[in-house]
N, C-alpha and C positions, 0 to 999 in steps of 0.2 A: 435466452443466452445468445449473445452475438458470436460472430465468427472468431474474434480474438479470444473470448472467454472459453469457447468450446475447444478450440485448438490448444489454448494454453492449458486447459484441464487435461487434455490428452498428453500434452507435453510434460506436465508435471508427473502424471502417472508413469510415463516412460522414463522420466528422469530418475525415478527411484533406482532403476537398474542402470540408467544411462550414466549417472555420475560415477558409478562404480566401474563401468566398462571403459569410461574415458579417463580414468585415473592414470596419471603418468608415473610409472615406476614407483608406485607407493604414494605419490603426492595426490592430494585431492584435486578436483577440477578447479577449485579456486586457486590453489597453489600453482597449478599449471598455467592458469591465466596470468597470474602475477609474473611467472617466469617468462611468459611470452611477451610481456609488455615492458620489461626492464632489462637492462644489460648488467645491472648490479647483482652481485652475488647475494642470495638470500641467506639469512641466519639458519644454521643447521644443514646447509647444503654443502656437500663435499666438492672438492675442486673438479673431480672428473664429471660429476653431475652438472656442474655449472658450465664446464667446457662443452659437454654434450648438448645442453640446451642452447648455447650460443651457436653451435654448429647447425642445429636444426633451424634456428631462426634465420640463418644465412641462406638456407636452401629454399627453393621454390618448387612446390609440387603442382598445384593447380595452375592451369593457363588463365589468362585474363578472361576469356569467355566463360570458363568454368567458375571462376570467382564471381563473375557477374550473375551467373545462374544461381549460385549458392546464396548470393545476396538477396535476390528476388524471392527465392524459396523461404529463406529465413524470415523475411519481412511479411510473407504470407502467413507463416506460422505464428509469429509474434509481431503484429503491426503496431505502429504508433497509435496511442490513444490519449485520453485526457490525463491519465495517470503517469505514463512514462513514454519514453521514446521507443523506437522500433528495435528489432534485433540487430540490425546493421549499425544503428547508432550506438548500441552497446558494445560493438566490436566483435560480434559473433562470427562473421566470416573469417577474420584473422585467427580467431580462436580455433575454428574448425581446421584451417590450414595447418596450424601448429599441432593439433591433436592427431591428424592423419599421418603426419611425419613422425610423431612420437610413438604412435601405435600403427605401424604399417599394415596391419591386417585390415584396416579400414580403407586403404587406398583403392583396391580393386572394386569393392562394393560401391564406394562413392563415385569413382570415375565411371564405372559401368552404369550406375544409376543415372548420372548426369547425361551420359550418351544416350541411354534408353529414353530418357525424357525428351531429348531433342528429336530423336528418330520418330517417336510417337506423335509429337506435335507437328513435325514436318509432314507426316502422312495425313494428319487430320486437318491441320490449318495452313499448311504450306509454308511454315516458318519455324525457326528454332524457338524454344520456349521463351527466351527473353525478348523475342521480337513479336510475340503474340500480344493481342490486346489483354488488358487486365481481366476482362470478362472471360476470354478464352483460357487464360491461365488458371483462374479460379475454377472454371468448369472442368478443366483437366485434373487439377489437384483434388477436386471432390471425388474423383473416381479412384484415387489411391490413398486418400487420407483416412478412410474409415474401413479397416480390414474386414469387418463383418458384412459390409455392403459391396465390397469390391468383386468384380467379375473374375473368373479364373484366369483369363488371359492378361489380367492386370496385376497378378501376384508379384511379379518382379518389381513393378513400380511400388507396390505396397511395402515390400521389404526395404526398398531404397528410401521411401519417404519416412518410414518408421525410424531408420537410422538417422536421417536428416533431422527429424523431429527430436530425437534423443540428444543429438549433438547441439542443436539449437537451444533446447531447454537447459542443458548442462552449462552451455556458455552464457546464456542470458541470466539465469537465476543464480549465478555465482559472481555477478557484478553488483556494484552498489545500486545501480539502476534497477536491476532485477529484484534485489532484496527489498527495496522500497516498494516495488510494484506489488509484492504479495503482502505488504504491510508488516513485515517482521521488524521489530524494534530492538531485539536483543534483550538481555537480562536487565531489569530495572528494579531498584529498591522499592519495596512495598510501603504504603503509607497506612498506618494504623492510628485511628483516632480514639481508641478505647472501645469498651463494650457499649453498645447503644443503650440509651436510658430506658427504653421500654423493656429490653431484655433484663436489665438489672432489677427493675420493679417486679417483673414476672417471677424472679427468683428471690424476692424478698429483700432486695437492697434498696434503701431509700437514700439517695445521695444527699438530700437536703438535711435529713436528720443525722446522717453519718458524719457530715462535715460541720453540722451546726452545733 
């Protein structure tokens, strides 16, 4: 299993709870994404809900540096492969920006985690996370991506990366790209060609004599 598959698997497991925790005032994560990508009022949405959504879209929470860091992290969690694009290509960073404004309880954990990541990388590599080499970034993430293997002093990073992974999975797998990535095709009509001939014969039905 490669890095994308292993992290995606972890992300999908986390997303079971993540989709619920990132729901926006009763909307699903998918509905939250639609709301964040359009200024049109969605069917069934009340005026006050639409106005609130538009207000949130106009606000900016993360700094440019924080958004750049979120983008790198999201792409480490779900990188581009032969099946689909990366998390950032699916619009995950913007989704996360919208979610933390809609659910403010995520603001401090996310901002604190991003700052913690930069501080740790500065101490270790002499650079902020996004300025580290790809090898250094992966080396660092490996220390916080797997809770059971993480050192006690890295637990703050583990909590942050778990939240980041939840948000990334929720954002990516509620896009058209993400749905195609897991091979979901939706409900399709079944095709039935009748009872197989060998089964009919086994139960004493001879089609040639029956129709002859």
